[in-house]
ROSE-4610 file (N, C-alpha, C; in Angstrom, 1 decimal, always signed):
// ROSE-4610
residu = [X/X/X/X/X/X/X/X/X/X/X/X/X/X/X/X/X/X/X/X/X/X/X/X/X/X/X/X/X/X/X/X/X/X/X/X/X/X/X/X/X/X/X/X/X/X/X/X/X/X/X/X/X/X/X/X/X/X/X/X/X/X/X/X/X/X/X/X/X/X/X/X/X/X/X/X/X/X/X/X/X/X/X/X/X/X/X/X/X/X/X/X/X/X/X/X/X/X/X/X/X/X/X/X/X/X/X/X/X/X/X/X/X/X/X/X/X/X/X/X/X/X/X/X/X/X/X/X/X/X/X/X/X/X/X/X/X/X/X/X/X/X/X/X/X/X/X/X/X/X/X/X/X/X/X/X/X/X/X/X/X/X/X/X/X/X/X/X/X/X/X/X/X/X/X/X/X/X/X/X/X/X/X/X/X/X/X/X/X/X/X/X/X/X/X/X/X/X/X/X/X/X/X/X/X/X/X/X/X/X/X/X/X/X/X/X/X/X/X/X/X/X/X/X/X/X/X/X/X/X/X/X/X/X/X/X/X/X/X/X/X/X/X/X/X/X/X/X/X/X/X/X/X/X/X/X/X/X/X/X/X/X/X/X/X/X/X/X/X/X/X/X/X/X/X/X/X/X/X/X/X/X/X/X/X/X/X/X/X/X/X/X/X/X/X/X/X/X/X/X/X/X/X/X/X/X/X/X/X/X/X/X/X/X/X/X/X/X/X/X/X/X/X/X/X/X/X/X/X/X/X/X/X/X/X/X/X/X/X/X/X/X/X/X/X/X/X/X/X/X/X/X/X/X/X/X/X/X/X/X/X/X/X/X/X/X/X/X/X/X/X/X/X/X/X/X/X/X/X/X/X/X/X/X/X/X/X/X/X/X/X/X/X/X/X/X/X/X/X/X/X/X/X/X/X/X/X/X/X/X/X/X/X/X/X/X/X/X/X/X/X/X/X/X/X/X/X/X/X/X/X/X/X/X/X/X/X/X/X/X/X/X/X/X/X/X/X/X/X/X/X/X/X/X/X/X/X/X/X/X/X/X/X/X/X/X/X/X/X/X/X/X/X/X/X/X/X/X/X/X/X/X/X/X/X/X/X/X/X/X/X/X/X/X/X/X/X/X/X/X/X/X/X/X/X/X/X/X/X/X/X/X/X/X/X/X/X/X/X/X/X/X/X/X/X/X/X/X/X/X/X/X/X/X/X/X/X/X/X/X/X/X/X/X/X/X/X/X/X/X/X/X/X/X/X/X/X/X/X/X/X/X/X/X/X/X/X/X/X/X/X/X/X/X/X/X/X/X/X/X/X/X/X/X/X/X/X/X/X/X/X/X/X/X/X/X/X/X/X/X/X/X/X/X/X/X/X/X/X/X/X/X/X/X/X/X/X/X/X/X/X/X/X/X/X/X/X/X/X/X/X/X/X/X/X/X/X/X/X/X/X/X/X/X/X/X/X/X/X/X/X/X/X/X/X/X/X/X/X/X/X/X/X/X/X/X/X/X/X/X/X/X]
num = [1/1/1/2/2/2/3/3/3/4/4/4/5/5/5/6/6/6/7/7/7/8/8/8/9/9/9/10/10/10/11/11/11/12/12/12/13/13/13/14/14/14/15/15/15/16/16/16/17/17/17/18/18/18/19/19/19/20/20/20/21/21/21/22/22/22/23/23/23/24/24/24/25/25/25/26/26/26/27/27/27/28/28/28/29/29/29/30/30/30/31/31/31/32/32/32/33/33/33/34/34/34/35/35/35/36/36/36/37/37/37/38/38/38/39/39/39/40/40/40/41/41/41/42/42/42/43/43/43/44/44/44/45/45/45/46/46/46/47/47/47/48/48/48/49/49/49/50/50/50/51/51/51/52/52/52/53/53/53/54/54/54/55/55/55/56/56/56/57/57/57/58/58/58/59/59/59/60/60/60/61/61/61/62/62/62/63/63/63/64/64/64/65/65/65/66/66/66/67/67/67/68/68/68/69/69/69/70/70/70/71/71/71/72/72/72/73/73/73/74/74/74/75/75/75/76/76/76/77/77/77/78/78/78/79/79/79/80/80/80/81/81/81/82/82/82/83/83/83/84/84/84/85/85/85/86/86/86/87/87/87/88/88/88/89/89/89/90/90/90/91/91/91/92/92/92/93/93/93/94/94/94/95/95/95/96/96/96/97/97/97/98/98/98/99/99/99/100/100/100/101/101/101/102/102/102/103/103/103/104/104/104/105/105/105/106/106/106/107/107/107/108/108/108/109/109/109/110/110/110/111/111/111/112/112/112/113/113/113/114/114/114/115/115/115/116/116/116/117/117/117/118/118/118/119/119/119/120/120/120/121/121/121/122/122/122/123/123/123/124/124/124/125/125/125/126/126/126/127/127/127/128/128/128/129/129/129/130/130/130/131/131/131/132/132/132/133/133/133/134/134/134/135/135/135/136/136/136/137/137/137/138/138/138/139/139/139/140/140/140/141/141/141/142/142/142/143/143/143/144/144/144/145/145/145/146/146/146/147/147/147/148/148/148/149/149/149/150/150/150/151/151/151/152/152/152/153/153/153/154/154/154/155/155/155/156/156/156/157/157/157/158/158/158/159/159/159/160/160/160/161/161/161/162/162/162/163/163/163/164/164/164/165/165/165/166/166/166/167/167/167/168/168/168/169/169/169/170/170/170/171/171/171/172/172/172/173/173/173/174/174/174/175/175/175/176/176/176/177/177/177/178/178/178/179/179/179/180/180/180/181/181/181/182/182/182/183/183/183/184/184/184/185/185/185/186/186/186/187/187/187/188/188/188/189/189/189/190/190/190/191/191/191/192/192/192/193/193/193/194/194/194/195/195/195/196/196/196/197/197/197/198/198/198/199/199/199/200/200/200/201/201/201/202/202/202/203/203/203/204/204/204/205/205/205/206/206/206/207/207/207/208/208/208/209/209/209/210/210/210/211/211/211/212/212/212/213/213/213/214/214/214/215/215/215/216/216/216/217/217/217/218/218/218/219/219/219/220/220/220/221/221/221/222/222/222/223/223/223/224/224/224]
x = [+111.6/+113.2/+114.2/+114.9/+116.2/+117.1/+117.4/+118.5/+120.1/+120.8/+122.2/+122.6/+123.5/+124.2/+125.3/+125.4/+126.8/+127.5/+128.8/+129.9/+131.2/+131.4/+132.4/+133.5/+134.7/+135.7/+136.8/+138.0/+139.1/+140.3/+140.9/+141.9/+143.2/+144.2/+145.5/+146.0/+146.4/+147.0/+148.5/+148.4/+149.5/+150.7/+152.1/+153.0/+153.1/+153.2/+153.3/+154.7/+154.8/+156.0/+156.2/+156.7/+156.9/+157.0/+157.8/+158.7/+157.5/+156.8/+156.1/+154.7/+154.3/+153.1/+153.9/+154.8/+155.0/+155.1/+155.3/+155.5/+154.3/+152.9/+151.9/+151.4/+151.5/+151.1/+151.7/+152.8/+153.6/+153.1/+152.4/+151.7/+149.9/+149.9/+148.5/+147.6/+148.3/+147.2/+146.9/+146.2/+145.8/+145.8/+146.8/+146.8/+145.2/+145.1/+143.5/+143.7/+142.4/+142.6/+141.3/+141.1/+139.5/+139.6/+138.4/+138.4/+136.9/+136.3/+135.0/+134.8/+133.8/+133.3/+133.5/+134.1/+134.3/+135.5/+136.3/+137.5/+138.6/+139.1/+140.2/+141.3/+142.2/+143.2/+142.9/+143.2/+143.4/+143.9/+143.4/+143.7/+144.3/+145.6/+146.0/+146.1/+145.5/+145.2/+145.1/+145.2/+145.5/+143.8/+143.8/+142.8/+143.4/+142.8/+143.3/+142.7/+143.5/+143.1/+141.8/+141.5/+140.5/+139.6/+139.6/+138.1/+137.7/+138.5/+138.4/+137.6/+137.9/+137.3/+135.9/+136.0/+134.5/+133.3/+134.1/+132.9/+132.7/+133.7/+133.5/+132.4/+132.4/+131.5/+129.9/+129.3/+128.4/+127.9/+126.8/+126.3/+125.5/+124.8/+124.1/+124.9/+124.4/+125.0/+125.5/+126.2/+126.9/+127.5/+127.5/+128.2/+129.5/+130.5/+131.6/+131.7/+131.5/+132.1/+133.5/+134.3/+135.7/+136.6/+136.8/+137.4/+138.9/+139.3/+140.7/+141.3/+142.1/+143.2/+142.3/+141.0/+140.2/+139.8/+140.8/+140.4/+139.1/+138.9/+138.1/+137.6/+136.1/+135.3/+134.5/+134.4/+134.1/+133.2/+132.1/+131.0/+131.1/+131.8/+132.3/+131.7/+131.7/+131.4/+132.7/+132.4/+133.6/+133.6/+134.5/+134.3/+134.8/+135.9/+137.0/+137.9/+138.2/+139.1/+139.9/+141.6/+142.0/+142.8/+143.0/+143.3/+144.8/+145.7/+147.1/+146.5/+147.1/+146.8/+147.0/+147.9/+148.6/+147.7/+147.8/+147.3/+146.1/+145.4/+143.8/+143.7/+144.7/+144.5/+144.3/+143.6/+143.4/+144.5/+144.9/+146.1/+146.0/+144.6/+144.3/+142.7/+142.4/+140.8/+140.6/+139.7/+139.2/+138.1/+137.9/+136.8/+136.2/+135.2/+134.2/+133.9/+134.1/+133.6/+132.1/+130.9/+129.9/+129.9/+129.0/+128.5/+127.0/+126.3/+124.7/+124.3/+124.7/+124.6/+125.0/+125.7/+126.3/+125.7/+125.0/+124.8/+125.6/+125.6/+126.5/+125.7/+126.7/+126.2/+126.7/+125.8/+126.3/+125.3/+126.1/+125.0/+124.5/+123.4/+122.7/+122.2/+122.0/+121.5/+120.0/+119.5/+118.0/+117.9/+116.8/+116.6/+115.4/+115.0/+113.5/+112.9/+111.5/+110.8/+109.6/+109.4/+108.3/+108.6/+107.7/+107.7/+106.4/+107.0/+106.0/+104.7/+103.4/+102.6/+102.4/+103.4/+103.6/+104.7/+105.5/+106.1/+105.6/+104.9/+104.4/+102.9/+102.2/+101.1/+100.9/+102.2/+101.9/+103.4/+104.4/+105.7/+106.7/+106.1/+107.0/+108.6/+109.4/+110.9/+111.2/+111.8/+112.0/+113.4/+113.0/+114.5/+115.0/+115.8/+116.1/+117.6/+117.3/+118.1/+118.9/+118.4/+118.9/+118.9/+120.1/+120.5/+120.9/+121.3/+121.5/+121.4/+121.3/+121.3/+122.0/+122.3/+123.1/+121.8/+122.3/+121.4/+122.5/+121.4/+122.3/+121.5/+121.5/+120.9/+121.7/+121.0/+121.7/+122.1/+123.1/+123.2/+122.1/+121.3/+120.3/+119.3/+118.8/+118.3/+118.8/+120.3/+121.0/+119.9/+119.8/+119.1/+120.2/+119.8/+120.8/+120.7/+119.4/+118.9/+117.6/+117.5/+115.7/+115.3/+113.9/+113.4/+112.2/+112.0/+110.7/+110.0/+108.6/+107.7/+107.1/+107.5/+107.4/+106.3/+105.8/+104.9/+103.5/+103.1/+102.0/+102.1/+102.9/+103.8/+103.4/+102.7/+102.3/+103.0/+102.7/+103.8/+103.3/+104.6/+104.4/+104.6/+104.4/+104.6/+105.6/+106.1/+107.4/+107.2/+108.2/+108.4/+109.7/+109.6/+110.7/+111.1/+112.4/+112.9/+111.5/+110.7/+109.9/+108.9/+109.2/+108.1/+109.2/+110.2/+111.0/+110.6/+110.4/+110.2/+111.6/+111.7/+112.9/+112.3/+111.7/+111.4/+112.6/+112.9/+114.0/+115.4/+115.0/+116.5/+116.0/+117.3/+117.2/+117.9/+117.2/+117.8/+118.6/+119.9/+120.3/+120.4/+119.2/+118.7/+117.3/+117.2/+115.7/+114.6/+113.5/+112.4/+111.7/+112.1/+111.4/+112.1/+113.4/+114.2/+113.8/+113.5/+113.2/+114.0/+113.4/+114.2/+114.2/+112.9/+112.3/+110.9/+111.1/+110.0/+110.2/+108.7/+108.6/+108.2/+109.1/+109.1/+108.5/+107.7/+106.5/+107.7/+107.5/+108.1/+108.8/+110.2/+110.6/+109.7/+110.3/+109.6/+108.2/+107.8/+106.2/+106.4/+105.6/+105.8/+107.1/+107.7/+109.0/+109.8/+109.6/+110.6/+109.5/+108.4/+107.6/+108.2/+108.1/+108.4/+109.8/+110.9/+112.1/+112.3/+112.3/+113.0/+114.3/+115.5/+116.8/+117.3/+117.4/+117.8/+119.5/+120.3/+121.6/+121.9/+121.1/+120.9/+120.9/+119.7/+119.2/+120.3/+120.8/+121.8/+123.0/+123.4/+124.6/+124.7/+123.3/+122.8/+123.2/+122.4/+122.3/+123.9/+124.9/+126.1/+127.0/+126.6/+127.3/+126.6/+125.5/+125.0/+125.7/+125.6/+126.6/+128.0/+128.4/+130.0/+130.0/+129.2/+129.4/+129.4/+128.2/+128.1/+129.0/+129.7/+131.0/+131.8/+132.2/+133.1/+133.1/+131.8/+131.5/+131.5/+130.9/+131.3/+132.5/+133.6/+135.0/+135.5/+134.9/+135.4/+135.2/+134.1/+133.7/+134.1/+134.6/+135.2/+136.8/+137.4/+138.9/+138.9/+137.4/+137.9/+137.4/+136.8/+136.9/+137.9/+138.9/+140.2/+141.0/+140.8/+141.5/+141.6]
y = [+98.8/+99.7/+98.3/+98.6/+97.4/+97.5/+96.3/+96.1/+96.1/+96.5/+96.5/+95.1/+94.7/+93.3/+93.3/+91.8/+91.4/+91.3/+91.5/+91.3/+90.4/+89.4/+88.8/+88.6/+89.2/+89.2/+88.6/+88.0/+87.9/+88.9/+89.0/+89.9/+89.2/+90.1/+89.7/+90.7/+90.4/+91.5/+92.1/+93.4/+94.0/+94.4/+94.7/+95.0/+97.0/+97.4/+99.0/+99.5/+100.6/+101.3/+101.6/+102.9/+103.3/+102.3/+101.3/+100.6/+99.2/+98.7/+97.7/+98.2/+99.3/+99.8/+100.0/+100.7/+100.5/+99.2/+98.2/+96.9/+96.4/+96.6/+96.1/+96.8/+98.1/+99.0/+98.2/+97.8/+97.3/+96.1/+95.4/+93.9/+94.3/+95.3/+95.9/+95.5/+95.6/+95.6/+97.1/+97.1/+98.5/+98.4/+99.2/+99.4/+99.7/+98.9/+99.7/+99.7/+100.1/+100.2/+100.2/+98.8/+98.7/+99.7/+100.4/+100.9/+101.2/+101.4/+101.6/+101.5/+101.9/+101.9/+100.7/+99.4/+98.2/+97.7/+98.5/+98.1/+98.7/+97.8/+98.7/+99.2/+98.8/+99.0/+99.0/+100.2/+99.9/+98.8/+98.0/+96.8/+97.1/+97.0/+97.5/+96.2/+96.2/+95.0/+95.4/+94.4/+95.2/+94.4/+95.1/+94.2/+94.5/+93.7/+93.8/+95.1/+95.8/+96.6/+96.0/+95.0/+94.4/+94.4/+94.1/+94.1/+95.6/+96.4/+97.7/+98.3/+98.0/+98.7/+97.9/+97.0/+96.1/+96.8/+97.3/+97.8/+99.3/+100.1/+101.2/+101.5/+100.1/+100.3/+100.2/+99.6/+99.9/+101.2/+101.5/+102.6/+102.7/+101.4/+101.4/+101.1/+101.2/+100.8/+99.4/+99.1/+97.6/+97.4/+96.3/+95.6/+94.7/+94.8/+94.3/+93.3/+91.7/+91.2/+90.5/+91.2/+90.8/+90.0/+88.7/+87.7/+88.0/+88.2/+88.6/+87.4/+86.6/+85.3/+84.6/+84.5/+83.2/+83.4/+84.7/+84.5/+85.2/+86.1/+87.5/+87.9/+88.3/+88.6/+90.1/+90.6/+92.3/+92.6/+93.0/+93.7/+95.1/+95.7/+96.9/+98.0/+99.2/+100.1/+100.5/+100.5/+101.4/+102.7/+103.5/+105.0/+106.2/+105.6/+106.5/+105.9/+106.2/+105.7/+107.1/+106.7/+107.7/+107.4/+108.5/+107.8/+108.5/+107.8/+108.5/+109.8/+111.1/+111.9/+111.9/+111.3/+110.8/+109.7/+108.6/+107.3/+107.1/+107.7/+107.4/+105.9/+105.4/+104.0/+104.3/+103.5/+103.7/+103.4/+104.0/+104.0/+103.7/+103.8/+103.7/+103.5/+102.6/+102.5/+102.4/+103.5/+103.2/+102.4/+101.5/+100.6/+100.6/+100.8/+101.3/+99.9/+99.4/+98.3/+98.5/+98.2/+98.4/+97.4/+98.5/+97.8/+98.0/+96.5/+96.5/+97.8/+98.2/+99.2/+100.7/+100.7/+102.5/+102.9/+103.9/+104.5/+104.9/+105.0/+105.2/+106.2/+107.3/+108.1/+107.7/+107.7/+107.1/+108.3/+108.2/+109.0/+107.8/+108.1/+106.6/+107.5/+106.7/+107.3/+107.4/+108.2/+108.1/+107.9/+107.0/+106.2/+106.7/+107.2/+107.5/+106.3/+106.4/+104.9/+105.3/+104.9/+105.5/+106.8/+107.2/+108.4/+109.4/+110.3/+111.3/+111.8/+111.8/+112.3/+113.7/+114.7/+115.4/+115.8/+114.5/+114.6/+113.9/+112.9/+112.3/+112.8/+113.6/+114.3/+115.9/+116.6/+117.6/+118.3/+117.8/+117.8/+118.4/+118.5/+118.9/+118.3/+119.0/+118.5/+118.0/+116.9/+116.2/+116.7/+117.5/+117.8/+116.9/+116.8/+116.1/+117.1/+117.8/+118.5/+117.7/+116.7/+115.9/+114.4/+113.8/+112.6/+111.6/+112.0/+111.5/+112.1/+111.1/+112.0/+111.4/+112.2/+111.4/+111.1/+110.2/+109.7/+109.2/+109.0/+108.3/+107.1/+106.3/+104.9/+103.8/+102.8/+101.7/+101.0/+100.0/+99.3/+98.4/+97.9/+97.0/+97.4/+99.1/+99.8/+100.4/+100.2/+100.6/+100.2/+101.1/+100.9/+100.7/+100.2/+100.0/+101.5/+101.9/+103.2/+103.2/+104.6/+105.0/+105.4/+105.0/+104.7/+105.5/+106.7/+107.2/+107.1/+106.7/+106.4/+107.6/+108.4/+110.0/+109.8/+108.6/+108.1/+109.5/+109.5/+110.5/+111.8/+112.3/+113.8/+114.4/+116.1/+116.2/+117.8/+118.8/+119.8/+120.7/+121.2/+121.8/+121.0/+119.8/+118.9/+118.8/+118.3/+118.0/+116.7/+116.5/+115.3/+115.4/+115.8/+116.1/+115.3/+115.4/+114.4/+113.7/+114.4/+114.1/+112.7/+112.6/+111.3/+110.5/+110.3/+109.1/+108.2/+107.0/+106.0/+105.7/+106.5/+106.4/+105.9/+105.2/+104.1/+103.9/+104.4/+104.1/+104.9/+106.0/+106.4/+107.9/+108.6/+110.0/+110.8/+111.4/+111.9/+113.5/+113.9/+114.9/+116.1/+115.9/+117.1/+117.8/+118.8/+119.4/+118.5/+118.1/+117.5/+118.2/+119.4/+120.2/+120.5/+119.6/+119.7/+119.0/+119.9/+119.2/+118.1/+116.7/+115.8/+115.8/+115.8/+115.9/+116.7/+117.7/+118.2/+118.5/+118.5/+118.6/+120.1/+120.5/+121.8/+121.9/+123.4/+123.1/+123.4/+123.4/+122.9/+124.3/+124.2/+125.6/+126.7/+127.7/+129.0/+129.4/+128.9/+128.8/+129.5/+129.0/+129.3/+129.7/+128.7/+129.1/+130.2/+130.7/+131.7/+133.1/+133.1/+134.1/+134.1/+133.1/+133.1/+133.4/+133.6/+133.8/+132.5/+131.4/+129.8/+130.0/+130.3/+129.9/+128.8/+127.7/+126.4/+126.3/+127.5/+127.5/+128.1/+128.9/+129.3/+128.3/+127.8/+126.6/+125.3/+125.2/+123.7/+124.3/+125.7/+126.0/+126.1/+126.5/+126.6/+124.9/+124.1/+122.9/+122.0/+122.5/+122.1/+122.7/+123.8/+124.4/+123.4/+123.4/+122.3/+121.0/+120.4/+118.8/+119.0/+120.0/+120.3/+120.5/+121.2/+121.6/+120.4/+119.4/+118.3/+117.3/+117.3/+116.2/+116.8/+118.2/+118.6/+118.1/+118.2/+117.9/+116.5/+115.7/+114.2/+113.9/+114.8/+114.2/+114.4/+115.8/+116.1/+115.2/+114.5/+113.7/+112.5/+112.0/+110.6/+110.9/+112.2/+112.2/+112.4/+113.1/+113.2/+111.5/+110.6/+109.2/+108.5/+109.0/+108.2/+108.5/+109.8/+110.2/+109.9]
z = [-15.2/-15.5/-15.6/-16.4/-16.8/-15.9/-15.6/-14.7/-15.4/-14.8/-15.5/-15.6/-17.0/-17.2/-16.4/-15.9/-15.2/-16.1/-16.1/-17.1/-16.3/-16.4/-15.3/-16.4/-15.6/-16.1/-14.9/-15.6/-14.5/-14.7/-13.5/-13.2/-12.2/-12.6/-11.5/-10.8/-9.5/-8.9/-9.6/-9.7/-10.5/-9.4/-9.8/-9.2/-9.6/-8.6/-8.7/-9.2/-9.1/-9.8/-11.5/-11.9/-13.1/-14.1/-13.8/-14.8/-14.9/-13.9/-13.8/-14.5/-14.4/-15.1/-16.8/-16.9/-18.5/-19.1/-18.2/-19.1/-19.2/-18.3/-18.7/-19.8/-20.1/-21.1/-22.2/-22.4/-23.3/-23.7/-23.3/-23.2/-23.4/-23.7/-23.9/-22.6/-21.6/-20.1/-19.9/-19.1/-18.6/-17.0/-16.3/-14.9/-14.2/-13.0/-12.7/-11.1/-10.3/-9.0/-8.8/-7.5/-6.9/-5.8/-5.4/-4.3/-3.7/-2.7/-2.3/-1.0/-0.4/+1.2/+1.9/+1.5/+2.2/+1.8/+0.8/+0.4/+1.2/+2.4/+3.4/+2.8/+1.8/+0.9/-0.2/-0.9/-2.7/-3.2/-4.1/-4.5/-6.3/-6.3/-7.6/-8.5/-10.0/-10.6/-12.1/-13.0/-14.6/-15.4/-16.3/-17.1/-18.6/-19.5/-21.0/-21.7/-22.6/-23.6/-23.9/-24.6/-25.1/-24.0/-23.1/-21.9/-21.6/-21.4/-21.3/-22.4/-23.4/-24.9/-24.8/-24.6/-24.5/-23.7/-22.3/-21.5/-21.6/-22.3/-23.0/-24.0/-24.8/-26.1/-25.4/-24.3/-24.1/-23.3/-24.0/-23.5/-22.4/-21.7/-20.5/-19.5/-18.4/-16.9/-16.8/-16.4/-16.4/-15.2/-14.4/-13.3/-13.8/-13.4/-13.7/-12.3/-12.5/-11.4/-11.9/-11.0/-11.0/-10.1/-10.7/-10.3/-10.2/-8.9/-8.4/-8.4/-9.0/-8.9/-8.3/-8.3/-8.0/-6.5/-5.5/-4.3/-3.9/-4.4/-4.2/-5.2/-5.2/-6.2/-5.9/-6.8/-6.4/-7.5/-7.1/-7.9/-8.2/-9.3/-9.4/-10.5/-10.3/-11.8/-12.3/-13.4/-14.1/-14.1/-13.2/-12.7/-13.4/-13.8/-14.8/-15.5/-16.8/-17.5/-18.0/-17.9/-18.3/-19.6/-20.5/-22.0/-22.3/-23.2/-23.4/-24.7/-24.4/-25.5/-26.8/-27.0/-28.2/-29.1/-28.5/-29.1/-28.5/-27.8/-27.2/-26.6/-26.4/-26.0/-24.5/-23.3/-22.1/-21.4/-20.4/-19.5/-18.3/-17.5/-16.2/-16.0/-15.3/-14.6/-13.2/-13.0/-11.8/-11.5/-10.5/-10.3/-9.0/-8.9/-7.8/-7.2/-5.9/-5.3/-4.7/-5.1/-4.6/-3.2/-2.5/-1.0/-1.2/-0.8/-0.6/+0.1/+1.1/+2.0/+1.9/+0.9/+0.7/-0.9/-0.7/-2.1/-2.7/-4.2/-4.9/-6.0/-6.6/-7.5/-8.9/-10.0/-11.0/-12.2/-13.5/-14.6/-15.4/-15.2/-16.3/-17.8/-18.8/-20.0/-20.2/-20.9/-21.0/-22.5/-22.5/-24.2/-24.4/-25.7/-25.8/-26.9/-26.4/-27.4/-28.0/-29.4/-30.1/-30.9/-31.9/-32.4/-32.1/-31.7/-31.1/-32.3/-31.8/-32.6/-33.1/-32.1/-33.2/-34.1/-34.2/-35.5/-36.6/-36.3/-37.7/-38.2/-37.4/-37.5/-37.7/-36.9/-37.2/-38.0/-38.2/-38.6/-37.5/-36.3/-35.4/-35.4/-34.5/-34.4/-33.0/-32.8/-31.4/-30.8/-29.6/-29.2/-27.8/-27.5/-26.4/-25.6/-24.9/-24.4/-23.0/-22.6/-21.5/-21.9/-22.3/-22.6/-21.5/-20.5/-19.5/-18.3/-16.9/-15.4/-14.6/-13.7/-12.3/-11.6/-11.0/-9.5/-8.5/-7.5/-6.3/-5.5/-5.6/-4.8/-4.4/-4.0/-3.3/-4.5/-4.5/-5.7/-6.1/-5.4/-6.0/-6.5/-6.7/-7.3/-8.7/-9.0/-10.0/-11.6/-12.2/-13.3/-14.9/-15.7/-16.8/-17.6/-17.9/-18.6/-18.1/-18.4/-18.2/-19.4/-19.7/-20.9/-20.7/-21.8/-21.9/-23.3/-23.2/-24.3/-24.4/-25.7/-26.2/-27.3/-27.6/-28.7/-28.7/-27.4/-27.6/-27.3/-27.4/-27.4/-28.4/-28.3/-29.4/-29.4/-30.4/-30.5/-29.3/-28.9/-27.6/-26.2/-26.1/-25.2/-24.6/-23.3/-23.2/-22.2/-21.6/-20.7/-19.7/-18.6/-17.5/-16.6/-15.7/-15.0/-14.0/-13.3/-12.8/-13.4/-14.7/-15.4/-15.6/-15.0/-15.2/-13.8/-14.1/-13.0/-12.1/-10.8/-10.2/-8.7/-8.3/-7.1/-6.4/-5.2/-4.5/-5.2/-6.3/-6.6/-6.5/-6.1/-5.9/-7.0/-8.0/-9.2/-8.5/-9.2/-8.8/-9.9/-10.7/-11.5/-10.7/-11.1/-11.0/-11.4/-10.7/-11.2/-12.4/-13.0/-13.5/-14.7/-14.5/-16.0/-17.2/-18.4/-19.6/-20.0/-20.4/-20.9/-22.6/-22.9/-24.2/-24.6/-25.8/-25.9/-27.4/-27.8/-29.7/-30.2/-30.5/-31.0/-32.3/-32.9/-33.8/-35.4/-36.2/-37.5/-37.7/-38.3/-38.5/-39.3/-38.9/-39.3/-39.3/-38.0/-37.7/-36.1/-35.4/-33.9/-33.4/-33.6/-33.0/-32.8/-34.3/-34.6/-33.8/-34.0/-33.3/-31.6/-31.2/-29.9/-29.6/-30.5/-30.3/-29.8/-30.0/-29.5/-30.2/-30.2/-30.7/-30.2/-31.2/-30.5/-30.5/-31.0/-30.4/-29.1/-28.9/-27.7/-26.4/-26.7/-25.9/-25.4/-26.7/-26.7/-26.3/-26.3/-25.6/-24.4/-23.6/-22.4/-21.7/-22.3/-21.9/-21.9/-23.1/-23.0/-21.8/-21.4/-20.1/-19.0/-18.9/-17.7/-17.5/-18.7/-18.6/-18.4/-19.1/-18.6/-17.0/-16.4/-15.0/-14.4/-14.7/-14.2/-14.2/-15.4/-15.4/-14.5/-14.3/-13.5/-12.4/-11.6/-10.4/-9.8/-11.0/-10.6/-10.4/-11.3/-11.4/-10.3/-9.7/-8.1/-7.0/-7.3/-6.4/-6.3/-7.5/-8.1/-7.5/-7.3/-6.9/-5.4/-4.9/-3.2/-2.7/-3.7/-3.0/-2.9/-3.5/-4.0/-2.9/-2.3/-1.3/-0.1]
């Protein structure tokens, strides 16, 4: 299991207030707040827009080692980014400071490796209804991503959440939940069984939306 990359950034404590925040955004800096189980009082800092965009461009989990004015260092996760509705520029960032003894909840991407036998030999279709998964673990167990080798999958075979390597990690989805399956070619068994892709994809979309709402609620609760 690949560990997250550590990205080192420097930051400074920022003033608070509407005018100060407006000035920061004019200078293409993004107001941010550091919070966490061992942070006694939220720390208001700023990041450059360039740094925020670089962090957002990476699909795998990453830990940001944040140097605050050369005095304190925090290992943080990028937990939430708010964007301007018109310009789509980042306008605020929440940074969760990790503590080695405190479990953290995070969403991790799932990447597939290999080409399934059911696709190359039988003309099947790969379908991945679950592309990321929410987990809970201690910081030293954080994965950058989960990988699954699908090269031996035949038509009709699947891999589920229980097939992920999760030593020391608690999945926050059902173990039987399908991650990837190989469907028959169109116009064959799939139609006879009444497997409508649109319906299945719709159900998965609703599930992902509900999970996202739950995560947002947890994040808001942790800030209060």
